[in-house]
C-alpha positions in Angstrom: 0.0 0.1 0.0 3.0 2.3 0.7 3.8 2.5 -3.1 0.1 3.7 -4.0 0.2 6.1 -1.0 3.4 7.6 -2.3 2.3 7.8 -6.1 -0.7 9.9 -4.8 1.9 12.8 -4.1 2.5 12.8 -8.0 -0.9 12.7 -8.9 -1.5 9.1 -9.0 -1.2 6.5 -12.0 -0.1 2.8 -12.4 2.9 0.8 -11.0 5.1 -2.0 -11.9 7.7 -3.3 -9.5 11.2 -3.4 -11.0 13.7 -4.1 -8.0 13.3 -4.8 -4.4 16.7 -4.4 -2.9 18.1 -1.6 -1.1 15.5 0.6 -2.4 12.2 -0.6 -3.6 11.8 0.7 -7.2 8.8 0.7 -9.5 8.2 1.8 -13.0 5.4 4.7 -12.7 3.1 5.7 -15.4 1.7 9.0 -14.2 -1.9 10.2 -15.2 -0.4 12.8 -17.4 1.4 10.0 -19.6 4.9 10.5 -18.2 6.9 7.5 -17.3 9.1 7.9 -14.0 10.8 5.5 -11.6 9.4 5.8 -8.1 11.6 4.7 -5.1 10.8 3.9 -1.7 14.0 4.3 0.2 15.5 1.7 2.6 14.7 2.7 6.1 17.3 3.6 8.3 20.0 3.9 5.6 19.9 7.6 4.5 18.2 10.5 6.4 15.5 12.6 4.6 18.2 15.6 4.6 20.6 13.4 2.8 18.0 12.1 0.2 17.2 15.6 -0.4 20.8 16.4 -1.1 21.2 13.4 -3.4 18.2 14.9 -5.4 19.6 18.4 -5.5 22.9 17.2 -6.9 21.2 14.9 -9.6 18.8 17.8 -10.6 22.0 20.3 -10.7 23.9 17.7 -13.2 20.8 16.3 -14.9 22.0 17.4 -18.3 25.2 15.1 -18.6 23.7 11.6 -18.4 22.0 11.6 -15.1 18.3 11.4 -14.7 16.3 14.3 -13.2 14.2 14.1 -10.0 10.4 14.5 -10.5 8.8 16.9 -8.2 5.6 16.0 -6.2 2.4 18.1 -7.1 3.4 20.6 -4.6 6.8 21.0 -5.9 8.9 18.9 -3.3 11.6 16.7 -4.4 10.7 14.2 -1.7 7.6 12.7 0.0 7.6 11.3 3.4 4.8 8.7 4.2 3.0 8.3 7.3 5.3 5.5 8.4 8.3 7.7 8.0 9.4 6.1 4.8 10.8 8.3 2.1 9.6 8.3 -1.3 11.4 10.0 -4.4 10.7 10.0 -8.1 13.1 10.4 -10.9 12.9 10.7 -14.8 12.6 7.4 -16.5 15.6 6.1 -18.4 15.3 3.8 -21.4 18.2 1.7 -22.0 20.2 -1.3 -21.6 22.4 -2.1 -18.7 26.2 -2.4 -18.9 25.9 -5.8 -17.7 24.8 -7.9 -14.7 26.9 -8.8 -11.8 28.4 -12.4 -11.9 27.8 -12.7 -15.7 30.2 -12.3 -18.7 29.8 -9.2 -20.4 27.8 -9.2 -23.6 28.9 -7.9 -26.9 32.0 -8.0 -28.9 35.4 -7.0 -27.4 35.1 -3.8 -29.6 31.5 -3.1 -28.4 32.7 -3.8 -24.8 35.6 -1.2 -24.9 33.6 1.4 -26.6 31.1 1.3 -23.8 33.7 1.3 -21.1 35.6 4.3 -22.7 32.0 6.1 -22.7 31.4 5.3 -19.1 34.9 6.7 -18.0 34.0 9.9 -20.1 30.6 10.1 -18.4 32.3 9.8 -14.9 34.7 12.6 -15.7 32.1 14.9 -17.0 30.0 14.1 -13.8 33.1 15.3 -11.7 33.6 18.4 -13.8 30.1 19.4 -13.6 30.2 19.0 -9.9 33.1 21.0 -9.3 31.4 24.0 -11.0 28.5 23.8 -8.5 28.2 25.6 -5.2 26.6 23.3 -2.7 23.6 24.8 -0.6 24.4 25.1 3.1 22.1 22.5 4.3 23.8 19.7 1.7 24.5 16.6 3.9 26.0 13.5 2.5 28.3 10.8 4.1 32.0 10.6 3.4 34.2 8.0 1.4 37.3 9.4 2.8 40.0 7.6 4.5 37.9 7.2 7.7 34.7 6.4 5.8 36.7 3.5 4.2 39.2 2.3 6.6 38.5 4.2 9.9 37.4 2.5 13.3 33.7 2.9 12.0 33.6 2.6 8.3 30.4 3.8 6.5 29.4 0.3 5.4 30.7 -1.5 8.8 33.7 -2.9 10.2 34.4 -5.2 7.4 37.3 -7.1 9.4 34.5 -8.4 11.7 32.5 -10.4 8.9 31.8 -13.6 10.6 32.7 -15.4 7.3 36.4 -14.5 7.4 38.7 -16.7 9.0 41.2 -15.8 11.5 44.0 -15.9 9.1 42.0 -13.8 6.6 41.1 -11.4 9.3 44.9 -11.0 9.9 45.5 -10.5 6.3 42.7 -8.1 5.8 43.9 -5.9 8.9 47.4 -5.9 7.7 46.3 -4.7 4.3 44.1 -2.1 6.0 46.9 -0.6 7.9 49.2 -0.5 4.8 46.5 1.1 2.7 45.9 3.7 5.6 49.5 4.6 5.1 49.3 5.1 1.4 46.2 7.2 1.8 47.6 9.4 4.3 50.5 10.0 1.8 48.2 10.6 -1.2 45.6 12.7 0.4 47.4 16.1 -0.1 47.4 15.3 -3.8 44.2 13.3 -4.5 41.2 14.7 -6.3 38.3 14.7 -4.1 34.7 15.9 -4.0 31.4 14.4 -4.5 31.3 11.1 -6.1 28.5 8.4 -7.2 30.5 5.7 -5.4 28.5 2.9 -6.9 29.4 2.9 -10.7 28.3 -0.9 -11.1 27.1 -2.3 -14.2 23.5 -2.3 -13.5 23.9 1.4 -12.5 24.8 2.3 -16.1 22.2 2.4 -18.7 22.9 2.8 -22.4 20.5 4.3 -24.4 20.2 6.2 -27.8 22.5 9.0 -26.5 25.0 7.0 -24.8 25.4 6.0 -20.9 23.2 7.1 -18.2 24.3 6.8 -14.7 21.4 6.0 -12.2 21.2 5.1 -8.5 22.8 7.9 -6.4 21.7 6.2 -3.3 25.4 5.9 -2.0 26.7 9.2 -3.2 28.8 11.1 -0.9 32.4 13.1 -0.5 35.4 11.0 -1.4 38.2 10.2 -3.8 37.3 10.8 -7.4 39.3 7.5 -8.2 36.7 5.6 -6.3 34.1 6.0 -9.0 36.6 4.1 -11.3 37.5 1.7 -8.9 33.7 0.7 -8.3 33.3 0.4 -12.2 36.4 -2.0 -11.9 35.4 -4.2 -8.9 32.9 -6.3 -11.1 35.0 -6.9 -14.2 38.2 -8.4 -12.7 37.3 -12.0 -13.9 36.8 -10.6 -17.5 39.7 -11.9 -19.7 40.0 -8.4 -21.2 39.8 -6.9 -17.7 43.2 -4.9 -18.2 41.9 -3.5 -21.7 38.4 -2.4 -20.2 39.9 -0.4 -17.4 42.7 1.0 -19.7 39.9 2.5 -22.1 37.8 3.6 -19.0 40.8 5.6 -17.9 41.4 6.9 -21.4 37.8 7.8 -21.5 38.2 9.8 -18.3 41.2 11.6 -19.3 39.5 13.0 -22.5 37.5 15.3 -20.2 39.5 15.5 -16.9 43.0 14.8 -15.6 43.8 11.4 -14.0 47.5 11.3 -13.0 49.8 8.2 -13.3 49.8 8.0 -9.7 45.9 7.5 -9.5 46.1 5.0 -12.2 48.8 3.0 -10.2 46.6 3.3 -7.1 43.5 2.0 -8.8 44.0 -1.7 -7.6 44.1 -0.5 -4.3 41.0 1.4 -4.4 39.4 -1.9 -5.9 40.4 -3.4 -2.8 38.9 -0.7 -0.6 35.5 -1.4 -2.6 36.2 -5.1 -1.7 36.6 -4.2 2.0 33.5 -1.9 2.0 31.4 -4.5 0.4 32.5 -7.0 3.0 30.9 -4.9 5.6 28.0 -4.1 3.5 26.9 -7.6 3.4 27.0 -8.5 7.1 23.5 -6.7 8.2 22.0 -7.8 4.8 22.1 -11.5 4.9 21.8 -14.3 7.6 24.9 -15.9 9.0 25.9 -18.8 7.0 24.6 -17.3 3.6 26.9 -18.2 0.8 27.0 -14.5 -0.2 28.6 -13.6 3.2 31.6 -16.0 2.3 31.8 -14.9 -1.3 32.3 -11.1 -0.1 34.8 -12.2 2.6 36.7 -14.2 0.2 37.0 -11.5 -2.5 38.2 -9.1 0.2 40.8 -11.5 1.6 42.0 -12.3 -1.8 42.3 -8.4 -2.6 44.2 -7.9 0.7 46.7 -10.7 -0.1 47.4 -9.4 -3.5 47.9 -5.9 -2.3 50.3 -7.0 0.3 52.2 -9.0 -2.2 52.4 -5.9 -4.5 55.6 -4.2 -4.1 54.6 -1.2 -6.0 52.9 0.2 -3.0 56.0 -0.1 -0.6 
């Protein structure tokens, strides 16, 4: 009933469930004929102020491959239901996902490379457009900085306490965490930082007639710009052409924005940081013993081991 209640704030219409994960997302056909995506936001994850900030940012950069928020009939960007749950609506994006998690990328290699180059360019354009903005004083989003990724209370949870990690894996992860903190302390003064999407996964990139569109800004916040490319990389390490995919993504980024040789060298470490974050993210979302818990733990431990072996970070 919550979805129908929420839809009334936009004048009503019909709904079709698309996804029921972090947020519950519906395709909405409004009474005026428009198509849109209605989101019921995960309770307890983002505050109303943070969601309002997310939508303000999306509205400000909507001309570069980002869907625009659709205001309610009374002109507001979000609607709070009687039970406290927040509902929002964004313009409908027609397109094909870059890919699906755990599946081999579709298309020829040339098509894959062209798409990854385009995504790299879109991310750079998002960063450029964002730097031109003056954020309102009330703007509030979390941080994907050193503390948010590796501090005592990381934003997605204390990943080293994932119960699926073995004792030896915990030791490896903690050693890599300490080493990465040292790298970041040195890198921070030179790092390109600002608002980032922070979740450039395959299903969050849709390709339509005008190229890529970036959706799902639910995890956006302040952090290292390189992290956006790391999240893009994180689902593609098993692809046979992974190195080429990321090479062209970086090239696409550099067509619009500087990306230093040092940042390119640090990209594997930031992929590891995403592995760590996801290792914490999964804990409150699946029951103990769930195979997904172990899968995230294994990936985090493997990334930590590879990082510790890599002498280029010494």
